[in-house]
GUGU-137455 format. One record per residue (C-alpha): residue number from 1; residue in one letter; chain; y, z, x. Coordinates in nm, 3 decimals, m for minus. Each point is the difference from the previous one (the first is absolute). Layout:
<recs>
REC:nr:rest:kette:north:up:east
REC:NUM:A:A:Y:Z:X .
...
</recs>
This chain:
<recs>
REC:nr:rest:kette:north:up:east
REC:1:M:A:m0.198:1.582:6.149 .
REC:2:T:A:0.065:0.145:m0.346 .
REC:3:A:A:0.142:m0.180:m0.299 .
REC:4:A:A:0.303:0.229:0.014 .
REC:5:S:A:0.081:m0.102:0.357 .
REC:6:D:A:m0.041:m0.365:m0.097 .
REC:7:D:A:0.264:0.055:m0.269 .
REC:8:L:A:0.241:0.138:0.260 .
REC:9:R:A:m0.030:m0.321:0.200 .
REC:10:T:A:0.036:m0.237:m0.297 .
REC:11:A:A:0.316:m0.141:m0.154 .
REC:12:T:A:0.063:m0.264:m0.264 .
REC:13:V:A:0.255:m0.269:0.087 .
REC:14:R:A:0.194:m0.026:m0.325 .
REC:15:A:A:0.253:m0.253:0.131 .
REC:16:W:A:0.119:m0.167:0.318 .
REC:17:S:A:0.307:m0.188:0.114 .
REC:18:A:A:0.099:m0.166:0.325 .
REC:19:W:A:0.291:m0.179:0.163 .
REC:20:A:A:0.030:m0.215:0.310 .
REC:21:P:A:0.228:m0.299:0.068 .
REC:22:G:A:m0.128:m0.283:m0.218 .
REC:23:L:A:m0.256:0.227:m0.170 .
REC:24:E:A:0.199:0.153:m0.281 .
REC:25:S:A:m0.235:m0.008:m0.303 .
REC:26:Q:A:m0.357:0.099:m0.073 .
REC:27:D:A:m0.090:m0.366:m0.049 .
REC:28:A:A:0.132:m0.079:0.348 .
REC:29:W:A:m0.196:0.291:0.144 .
REC:30:R:A:m0.319:m0.107:m0.173 .
REC:31:E:A:0.042:m0.345:0.154 .
REC:32:W:A:0.047:0.171:0.335 .
REC:33:V:A:m0.319:0.202:m0.052 .
REC:34:A:A:m0.189:m0.322:m0.067 .
REC:35:S:A:0.141:m0.166:0.312 .
REC:36:P:A:0.155:0.267:0.226 .
REC:37:S:A:0.235:m0.067:0.289 .
REC:38:P:A:0.228:0.220:0.213 .
REC:39:F:A:0.292:0.153:m0.186 .
REC:40:P:A:0.347:m0.148:0.069 .
REC:41:P:A:0.170:0.229:0.252 .
REC:42:T:A:0.356:0.017:m0.136 .
REC:43:G:A:0.175:0.039:m0.333 .
REC:44:H:A:0.068:0.262:m0.265 .
REC:45:P:A:0.059:m0.001:m0.378 .
REC:46:D:A:0.329:0.043:m0.185 .
REC:47:A:A:m0.127:0.317:m0.175 .
REC:48:K:A:0.250:m0.053:m0.282 .
REC:49:F:A:m0.175:0.264:m0.212 .
REC:50:L:A:0.176:0.259:0.217 .
REC:51:P:A:0.360:0.105:m0.066 .
REC:52:A:A:0.236:m0.197:0.224 .
REC:53:M:A:0.127:0.304:0.190 .
REC:54:L:A:m0.354:0.115:0.078 .
REC:55:R:A:m0.117:m0.351:0.082 .
REC:56:R:A:0.268:m0.036:0.267 .
REC:57:R:A:m0.140:0.307:0.176 .
REC:58:C:A:m0.353:m0.140:0.019 .
REC:59:S:A:m0.150:m0.140:0.318 .
REC:60:P:A:m0.217:m0.314:m0.026 .
REC:61:L:A:m0.310:0.220:0.006 .
REC:62:T:A:0.131:0.217:m0.284 .
REC:63:R:A:0.078:m0.303:m0.216 .
REC:64:I:A:m0.351:m0.137:0.055 .
REC:65:V:A:m0.173:0.334:m0.063 .
REC:66:L:A:0.197:0.080:m0.315 .
REC:67:T:A:m0.054:m0.352:m0.136 .
REC:68:A:A:m0.376:0.049:0.028 .
REC:69:A:A:0.026:0.347:m0.154 .
REC:70:W:A:0.206:m0.116:m0.299 .
REC:71:G:A:m0.242:m0.286:m0.060 .
REC:72:C:A:m0.298:0.236:m0.011 .
REC:73:V:A:0.117:0.269:m0.245 .
REC:74:D:A:0.130:m0.024:m0.357 .
REC:75:E:A:0.361:0.110:m0.025 .
REC:76:G:A:m0.088:0.305:m0.206 .
REC:77:M:A:m0.240:0.123:0.268 .
REC:78:L:A:0.223:m0.050:0.306 .
REC:79:G:A:0.131:0.356:m0.018 .
REC:80:N:A:m0.335:0.165:m0.069 .
REC:81:V:A:m0.241:m0.116:0.271 .
REC:82:R:A:m0.074:0.170:0.328 .
REC:83:T:A:0.071:m0.234:0.290 .
REC:84:V:A:m0.138:m0.083:0.343 .
REC:85:F:A:0.196:m0.232:0.229 .
REC:86:A:A:m0.168:m0.127:0.316 .
REC:87:S:A:0.150:m0.211:0.276 .
REC:88:R:A:m0.120:m0.037:0.354 .
REC:89:H:A:0.351:m0.051:0.138 .
REC:90:G:A:0.245:0.093:m0.274 .
REC:91:S:A:0.361:m0.095:0.070 .
REC:92:V:A:m0.053:m0.016:0.375 .
REC:93:N:A:0.217:m0.312:0.032 .
REC:94:E:A:0.304:0.194:m0.118 .
REC:95:S:A:m0.090:0.280:0.243 .
REC:96:I:A:m0.013:m0.249:0.288 .
REC:97:D:A:0.344:m0.127:m0.099 .
REC:98:M:A:0.142:0.352:0.000 .
REC:99:L:A:m0.151:0.075:0.341 .
REC:100:A:A:0.169:m0.312:0.134 .
REC:101:K:A:0.331:0.129:m0.138 .
REC:102:I:A:m0.053:0.335:0.174 .
REC:103:V:A:m0.058:m0.180:0.329 .
REC:104:S:A:0.318:m0.204:m0.043 .
REC:105:G:A:0.204:0.305:m0.103 .
REC:106:E:A:0.065:m0.112:m0.357 .
REC:107:R:A:0.029:0.240:m0.294 .
REC:108:L:A:m0.295:0.034:m0.232 .
REC:109:S:A:0.006:m0.019:m0.378 .
REC:110:P:A:m0.132:0.322:m0.158 .
REC:111:A:A:m0.094:m0.198:m0.313 .
REC:112:K:A:m0.201:m0.248:0.203 .
REC:113:F:A:m0.171:0.280:0.189 .
REC:114:S:A:m0.107:0.164:m0.325 .
REC:115:H:A:m0.185:m0.319:m0.096 .
REC:116:T:A:m0.206:m0.017:0.319 .
REC:117:V:A:m0.203:0.314:m0.069 .
REC:118:H:A:m0.360:m0.074:m0.097 .
REC:119:N:A:0.035:0.132:m0.356 .
REC:120:A:A:0.312:m0.210:m0.074 .
REC:121:Q:A:m0.192:m0.228:m0.239 .
REC:122:A:A:m0.148:0.300:m0.183 .
REC:123:G:A:0.342:0.162:m0.030 .
REC:124:L:A:0.169:m0.311:m0.136 .
REC:125:Y:A:m0.287:m0.055:m0.243 .
REC:126:C:A:0.045:0.355:m0.131 .
REC:127:I:A:0.375:m0.057:m0.043 .
REC:128:A:A:m0.033:m0.337:m0.170 .
REC:129:A:A:m0.292:0.098:m0.226 .
REC:130:G:A:0.116:0.354:m0.075 .
REC:131:N:A:m0.335:0.119:0.132 .
REC:132:R:A:m0.037:0.365:0.106 .
REC:133:E:A:m0.378:0.004:0.040 .
REC:134:A:A:m0.183:0.066:0.328 .
REC:135:S:A:0.026:m0.274:0.261 .
REC:136:S:A:m0.144:m0.070:0.346 .
REC:137:S:A:0.108:m0.239:0.276 .
REC:138:L:A:m0.226:m0.074:0.294 .
REC:139:A:A:m0.081:m0.219:0.297 .
REC:140:A:A:m0.333:m0.010:0.184 .
REC:141:R:A:0.009:m0.296:0.237 .
REC:142:D:A:m0.287:m0.244:m0.074 .
REC:143:D:A:m0.141:0.238:m0.262 .
REC:144:T:A:0.319:0.022:m0.206 .
REC:145:F:A:m0.134:m0.179:m0.308 .
REC:146:G:A:m0.323:0.200:m0.016 .
REC:147:C:A:0.176:0.330:0.063 .
REC:148:G:A:0.250:m0.079:m0.274 .
REC:149:W:A:m0.284:m0.060:m0.246 .
REC:150:L:A:m0.161:0.329:0.105 .
REC:151:E:A:0.332:0.176:m0.055 .
REC:152:A:A:0.018:m0.148:m0.350 .
REC:153:L:A:m0.346:0.144:m0.073 .
REC:154:T:A:0.124:0.346:0.098 .
REC:155:H:A:0.282:m0.032:m0.252 .
REC:156:L:A:m0.251:m0.096:m0.268 .
REC:157:E:A:m0.213:0.301:0.092 .
REC:158:R:A:0.301:0.230:m0.029 .
REC:159:E:A:0.111:m0.142:m0.336 .
REC:160:P:A:m0.272:m0.228:m0.144 .
REC:161:D:A:0.183:m0.069:m0.325 .
REC:162:R:A:0.303:m0.152:0.174 .
REC:163:P:A:m0.028:m0.353:0.149 .
REC:164:V:A:0.101:m0.064:0.360 .
REC:165:L:A:0.208:m0.295:0.116 .
REC:166:Y:A:m0.108:m0.105:0.348 .
REC:167:V:A:0.222:m0.250:0.187 .
REC:168:M:A:m0.064:m0.144:0.346 .
REC:169:G:A:0.260:m0.219:0.169 .
REC:170:D:A:0.147:m0.114:0.330 .
REC:171:V:A:0.243:m0.259:0.135 .
REC:172:E:A:m0.001:m0.223:0.305 .
REC:173:L:A:0.078:0.207:0.309 .
REC:174:A:A:0.304:m0.057:0.218 .
REC:175:P:A:m0.085:m0.192:0.322 .
REC:176:A:A:0.058:0.308:0.215 .
REC:177:F:A:m0.291:0.172:m0.174 .
REC:178:A:A:m0.218:m0.285:m0.128 .
REC:179:E:A:m0.142:m0.083:0.344 .
REC:180:L:A:m0.143:0.353:0.023 .
REC:181:V:A:m0.205:m0.027:m0.321 .
REC:182:D:A:m0.304:m0.220:m0.055 .
REC:183:E:A:0.030:m0.087:m0.368 .
REC:184:P:A:0.099:m0.300:m0.212 .
REC:185:P:A:0.378:m0.019:m0.059 .
REC:186:S:A:0.066:0.030:m0.373 .
REC:187:S:A:0.236:0.133:m0.263 .
REC:188:Y:A:m0.177:0.126:m0.312 .
REC:189:A:A:m0.084:0.286:m0.235 .
REC:190:I:A:m0.301:0.054:m0.225 .
REC:191:A:A:m0.009:0.270:m0.269 .
REC:192:F:A:m0.291:0.151:m0.194 .
REC:193:L:A:0.008:0.229:m0.302 .
REC:194:L:A:m0.301:0.230:0.037 .
REC:195:S:A:m0.150:0.245:m0.247 .
REC:196:R:A:m0.313:0.201:m0.070 .
REC:197:D:A:m0.031:m0.140:m0.351 .
REC:198:A:A:m0.313:m0.215:0.004 .
REC:199:G:A:0.073:m0.115:m0.356 .
REC:200:T:A:0.300:m0.207:0.107 .
REC:201:S:A:m0.021:m0.366:0.091 .
REC:202:G:A:m0.042:m0.076:0.366 .
REC:203:P:A:m0.270:0.049:0.261 .
REC:204:A:A:m0.113:0.345:0.113 .
REC:205:L:A:m0.027:0.014:0.378 .
REC:206:R:A:m0.163:0.263:0.219 .
REC:207:L:A:0.124:0.076:0.350 .
REC:208:D:A:m0.228:0.121:0.277 .
REC:209:V:A:0.140:0.100:0.338 .
REC:210:R:A:m0.260:m0.008:0.273 .
REC:211:G:A:m0.056:m0.118:0.354 .
REC:212:S:A:0.259:m0.046:0.272 .
REC:213:E:A:0.020:m0.377:0.029 .
REC:214:P:A:0.355:m0.132:0.053 .
REC:215:A:A:0.180:m0.182:m0.277 .
REC:216:P:A:m0.069:m0.375:0.017 .
REC:217:K:A:0.260:m0.255:0.104 .
REC:218:T:A:0.086:m0.226:m0.291 .
REC:219:A:A:0.231:m0.298:m0.049 .
REC:220:W:A:0.190:0.195:m0.267 .
REC:221:P:A:0.064:0.371:m0.060 .
REC:222:H:A:m0.289:0.223:m0.109 .
REC:223:A:A:0.165:0.045:m0.341 .
REC:224:G:A:m0.036:m0.375:m0.050 .
REC:225:E:A:m0.366:0.013:0.101 .
REC:226:F:A:m0.049:0.279:m0.254 .
REC:227:L:A:0.170:m0.207:m0.270 .
REC:228:R:A:m0.247:m0.282:0.067 .
REC:229:F:A:m0.281:0.249:m0.058 .
REC:230:L:A:0.162:0.142:m0.313 .
REC:231:V:A:0.062:m0.336:m0.166 .
REC:232:G:A:m0.323:m0.157:0.118 .
REC:233:D:A:m0.359:0.092:m0.072 .
REC:234:A:A:m0.125:0.131:0.335 .
REC:235:P:A:m0.198:0.325:m0.053 .
REC:236:E:A:0.160:0.184:0.293 .
REC:237:L:A:0.266:m0.011:0.272 .
REC:238:S:A:0.016:0.169:0.340 .
REC:239:L:A:0.319:0.047:0.198 .
REC:240:G:A:m0.106:0.196:0.306 .
REC:241:R:A:m0.111:0.347:m0.110 .
REC:242:F:A:0.115:m0.059:m0.361 .
REC:243:H:A:m0.261:m0.147:m0.237 .
REC:244:W:A:0.064:m0.089:m0.365 .
REC:245:S:A:m0.267:m0.087:m0.256 .
REC:246:R:A:0.008:m0.079:m0.369 .
REC:247:A:A:m0.101:0.313:m0.191 .
</recs>
């Protein structure tokens, strides 16, 4: 493997931010890293940094995701970063509610429907931050976190001088759907500001994608497991086929 290809797989984590019920500051998250436990399943932030009219349109997932995003990026940079938003389930709870209304013959809200599409969080971020840069939204089942990181690397390859904001988040699933998915119930979002500038503060991490092993089952989301690696001192982390090491 050449040095150039290593560079393509490496990103510096310039900043990170996270939100979950009861874990609303970096100090609280560092305490969690030292003694981790399952995330609380329900709750969402006030997101008072958003204009009131826009805030009323936000689903719980959107409030959580945008809270993590705003905590990760300086205000002057919010409109200038490329963005990647990853969520395994997105606003599926609102979709389930609308399907129930269809079955019962009730009218649907066009506004509510527009906020159940998978790029709703990306769209509302762009509106609130005045951001017109490239953005991606994705879901990849158990591999969602790793695939989101890989997507962020592609943005850095396309425009290496522009940082990328990567946000992963989900909320507790509605009972009708939760029994079909083997994962810990949780409501959270974790954001990372990534760049190719090795001179900035923060660890440089290299991603390797190899093998076909399934993603491991953990007591908290994979993004939380990655945060433990990032804040700690372990030399590497494997989540199924995705392998990170300190560059």
